[in-house]
C-alpha positions as CSV (number, residue, x, y, z in Angstrom):
1,M,-30.3,3.6,-3.0
2,S,-30.5,1.7,-6.3
3,D,-28.4,-1.3,-7.2
4,T,-27.5,0.5,-10.4
5,N,-23.9,1.6,-10.0
6,I,-22.6,4.6,-12.0
7,L,-18.9,5.6,-12.0
8,I,-18.3,9.4,-12.6
9,V,-14.8,10.2,-13.8
10,E,-14.5,14.0,-13.7
11,D,-11.8,16.2,-12.3
12,E,-13.9,19.4,-12.0
13,R,-15.4,19.1,-8.6
14,K,-18.4,21.3,-9.2
15,I,-19.4,19.3,-12.2
16,S,-18.8,15.9,-10.5
17,R,-20.8,17.0,-7.4
18,V,-23.7,18.2,-9.5
19,L,-23.7,14.9,-11.5
20,Q,-23.5,12.9,-8.3
21,L,-26.4,14.8,-6.7
22,E,-28.6,14.5,-9.8
23,L,-27.9,10.8,-10.3
24,E,-28.5,10.0,-6.7
25,Y,-31.7,12.0,-6.8
26,E,-32.7,9.6,-9.6
27,N,-31.9,6.7,-7.2
28,Y,-28.6,5.6,-8.8
29,S,-25.6,4.7,-6.7
30,T,-22.5,6.7,-7.6
31,E,-18.8,7.1,-7.0
32,V,-16.4,9.7,-8.3
33,A,-12.8,9.4,-9.6
34,D,-11.0,12.6,-10.3
35,N,-8.1,11.2,-12.4
36,G,-7.5,8.4,-14.8
37,K,-5.5,6.1,-12.5
38,D,-8.2,6.2,-9.8
39,A,-10.8,5.4,-12.5
40,L,-9.0,2.3,-13.6
41,R,-8.6,1.2,-9.9
42,L,-12.3,1.6,-9.2
43,M,-13.1,-0.3,-12.4
44,K,-11.2,-3.3,-11.1
45,E,-12.6,-3.1,-7.6
46,K,-16.3,-3.0,-8.4
47,D,-18.9,-3.9,-11.1
48,W,-20.3,-0.8,-12.8
49,D,-23.5,-0.6,-14.8
50,L,-22.4,2.6,-16.6
51,V,-19.4,5.0,-16.7
52,L,-19.4,8.7,-17.3
53,L,-15.9,9.5,-18.5
54,D,-14.5,13.0,-19.0
55,I,-11.9,13.2,-21.7
56,M,-9.8,15.9,-20.1
57,I,-8.6,14.4,-16.8
58,P,-5.2,14.2,-15.1
59,E,-2.8,11.2,-14.7
60,L,-4.3,9.4,-17.7
61,S,-6.5,10.9,-20.4
62,G,-10.1,9.8,-20.7
63,L,-9.3,8.2,-24.1
64,E,-6.5,6.2,-22.6
65,V,-8.7,5.1,-19.7
66,L,-11.3,4.0,-22.3
67,R,-8.7,2.1,-24.3
68,R,-7.5,0.2,-21.2
69,I,-11.0,-0.6,-20.0
70,R,-12.0,-2.0,-23.4
71,K,-9.1,-4.4,-23.3
72,S,-10.9,-6.5,-20.7
73,D,-14.5,-5.1,-20.6
74,E,-16.4,-4.7,-23.9
75,V,-19.9,-4.5,-22.4
76,T,-20.1,-1.8,-19.7
77,P,-21.7,1.3,-21.3
78,I,-19.3,4.3,-21.3
79,L,-20.5,7.8,-22.1
80,L,-17.8,10.4,-22.8
81,L,-18.1,13.9,-21.4
82,T,-16.0,16.5,-23.1
83,A,-15.8,20.3,-23.3
84,R,-14.3,20.0,-26.7
85,D,-16.7,20.2,-29.6
86,E,-14.3,18.5,-32.0
87,I,-15.0,15.7,-34.4
88,Y,-11.6,14.1,-33.7
89,D,-12.4,13.5,-30.0
90,K,-15.8,12.1,-30.7
91,V,-14.6,9.8,-33.5
92,S,-11.6,8.6,-31.5
93,G,-13.8,7.8,-28.5
94,L,-16.3,5.9,-30.6
95,D,-13.5,4.0,-32.3
96,L,-12.0,3.1,-28.9
97,G,-15.4,1.6,-27.8
98,A,-17.3,4.5,-26.2
99,N,-21.1,3.9,-26.5
100,D,-22.0,7.6,-26.6
101,Y,-20.7,11.1,-26.0
102,I,-22.2,14.4,-24.8
103,T,-20.5,17.8,-25.1
104,K,-20.2,20.2,-22.2
105,P,-22.1,22.3,-21.3
106,F,-25.1,20.0,-21.5
107,Q,-28.6,19.8,-20.0
108,I,-28.8,17.4,-17.2
109,E,-32.2,16.1,-18.6
110,E,-30.4,15.1,-21.9
111,L,-27.7,13.3,-20.0
112,L,-30.2,11.5,-17.8
113,A,-32.2,10.5,-20.9
114,R,-29.0,9.0,-22.6
115,I,-28.1,7.2,-19.4
116,R,-31.6,5.6,-19.3
117,V,-31.3,4.6,-22.9
118,H,-28.0,2.7,-22.3
119,L,-29.2,1.2,-19.1
120,R,-32.3,-0.1,-20.8
121,K,-30.4,-1.9,-23.5
122,P,-30.3,-5.6,-23.0
123,K,-27.4,-6.5,-20.7
124,M,-25.1,-8.5,-22.9
125,K,-22.6,-9.7,-20.2
126,Q,-24.0,-13.2,-19.9
127,E,-24.8,-13.6,-23.6
128,H,-21.5,-12.1,-24.5
129,A,-19.7,-14.4,-22.1
130,T,-21.2,-17.4,-23.9
131,N,-19.4,-16.2,-27.1
132,K,-16.1,-16.0,-25.3
133,L,-13.8,-18.9,-24.4
134,S,-11.1,-18.7,-21.8
135,V,-8.5,-20.4,-19.7
136,G,-6.4,-18.5,-17.2
137,D,-5.4,-15.2,-18.8
138,L,-6.2,-16.4,-22.3
139,I,-9.4,-15.1,-23.8
140,V,-10.9,-15.8,-27.2
141,D,-13.7,-13.7,-28.5
142,L,-15.6,-15.8,-31.0
143,D,-17.8,-13.0,-32.3
144,G,-15.0,-10.5,-32.7
145,R,-12.4,-13.2,-33.6
146,E,-10.0,-11.6,-31.2
147,V,-7.5,-13.2,-28.8
148,M,-6.0,-11.7,-25.6
149,R,-3.3,-13.2,-23.5
150,A,-2.5,-11.4,-20.2
151,D,-4.3,-8.2,-21.6
152,T,-2.1,-8.3,-24.7
153,S,-3.7,-8.7,-28.1
154,V,-2.5,-11.7,-30.1
155,D,-2.7,-11.7,-33.9
156,L,-3.7,-15.0,-35.4
157,T,-4.4,-16.2,-38.9
158,V,-7.9,-17.5,-39.7
159,R,-6.7,-21.1,-39.4
160,E,-4.8,-20.5,-36.2
161,F,-7.8,-18.8,-34.6
162,D,-10.1,-21.7,-35.6
163,L,-7.6,-24.3,-34.2
164,L,-7.3,-22.4,-30.9
165,A,-11.1,-22.0,-30.6
166,C,-11.5,-25.7,-31.3
167,L,-9.1,-26.7,-28.6
168,L,-10.8,-24.3,-26.1
169,K,-14.3,-25.5,-27.0
170,N,-13.0,-29.0,-26.1
171,K,-11.1,-27.9,-23.1
172,N,-9.8,-30.7,-20.9
173,I,-10.4,-33.2,-23.7
174,V,-7.5,-34.7,-25.7
175,M,-8.2,-34.1,-29.4
176,T,-6.6,-36.4,-32.0
177,R,-5.1,-34.9,-35.1
178,E,-7.9,-36.5,-37.1
179,Q,-10.6,-34.8,-35.0
180,L,-8.8,-31.5,-35.2
181,I,-8.6,-31.8,-39.0
182,E,-12.3,-32.6,-39.3
183,Q,-13.4,-29.7,-37.1
184,V,-10.9,-27.1,-38.3
185,W,-9.9,-28.0,-41.9
186,G,-13.1,-29.9,-42.8
187,Y,-14.1,-33.4,-43.8
188,D,-13.0,-32.8,-47.4
189,Y,-9.3,-32.2,-46.4
190,F,-7.0,-34.8,-47.9
191,G,-3.6,-33.4,-47.0
192,E,-1.2,-34.8,-44.4
193,T,-2.2,-34.9,-40.7
194,N,1.1,-33.3,-39.7
195,V,-0.5,-30.0,-40.8
196,V,-1.9,-30.0,-37.3
197,D,1.5,-30.2,-35.7
198,V,2.7,-27.3,-37.9
199,Y,-0.2,-25.1,-36.8
200,I,0.2,-26.1,-33.2
201,R,3.8,-24.9,-33.4
202,Y,2.6,-21.6,-34.8
203,L,0.1,-21.2,-32.0
204,R,2.6,-22.0,-29.3
205,Q,4.9,-19.3,-30.7
206,K,2.1,-16.8,-30.4
207,I,0.2,-18.0,-27.4
208,D,2.6,-19.6,-25.0
209,K,6.1,-18.4,-25.8
210,G,7.4,-16.1,-23.1
211,Y,4.9,-17.1,-20.4
212,D,5.4,-19.3,-17.4
213,I,2.3,-21.3,-18.2
214,A,2.0,-23.1,-21.5
215,Y,-1.7,-23.9,-22.2
216,I,-1.3,-26.0,-25.3
217,Q,-0.2,-29.5,-24.2
218,T,0.8,-32.5,-26.2
219,V,-0.5,-36.0,-25.2
220,R,2.0,-38.3,-26.8
221,G,0.5,-40.8,-29.2
222,V,-2.9,-39.2,-29.0
223,G,-3.0,-35.5,-29.9
224,Y,-3.4,-32.1,-28.2
225,T,-5.4,-30.5,-25.4
226,I,-5.8,-27.3,-23.4
227,K,-6.4,-28.0,-19.8
228,D,-8.1,-25.8,-17.3
229,I,-5.4,-24.8,-14.8
230,N,-8.1,-24.4,-12.1
231,R,-9.2,-28.0,-12.2
């Protein structure tokens, strides 16, 4: 059996069985979830190379499953399967991060072709990871300029984002106010250095308030740092 793992999320057993047989004939390893909750559980338990996700499934809808997956996984290809031939479902799915969709009934040859296309695309996990900074449950996506803390999106201003990214790029290093101003505000900034303290306070309100672990730390007389809690 192949080391390419495909998760099939489909509650109609005849369809899921046909999909499983066809994919395993093509030498893919498969597993089936027949509801949204089981799909999310399996996503956490194993690494998947591709997901076939039916929209109309019990417990949690396919679109809700997609939304939750994309909070923490932006790279695994997800193909939506739907009996509805409605623009709304397709647009909603693509907006939520689906890579493709196919409307039932479909020809298995077409589905297999689309699967091959998405599996052939360069795997971005390692490259994407280099464009993400993290400490504990705090993740900063440099490309998308998005911040997540404990799977919750955090809205930051441009300057707040740049300051947080600077601290994470220099994780475990104490940054002086002058260094932070040079890297975040630029060499031509001539204002007061206490602007750093002001923005650190803004960040703490958004990043650390309400959590047991505060990542942004003050080193008295020196500046600020974010320390890796696993060190």
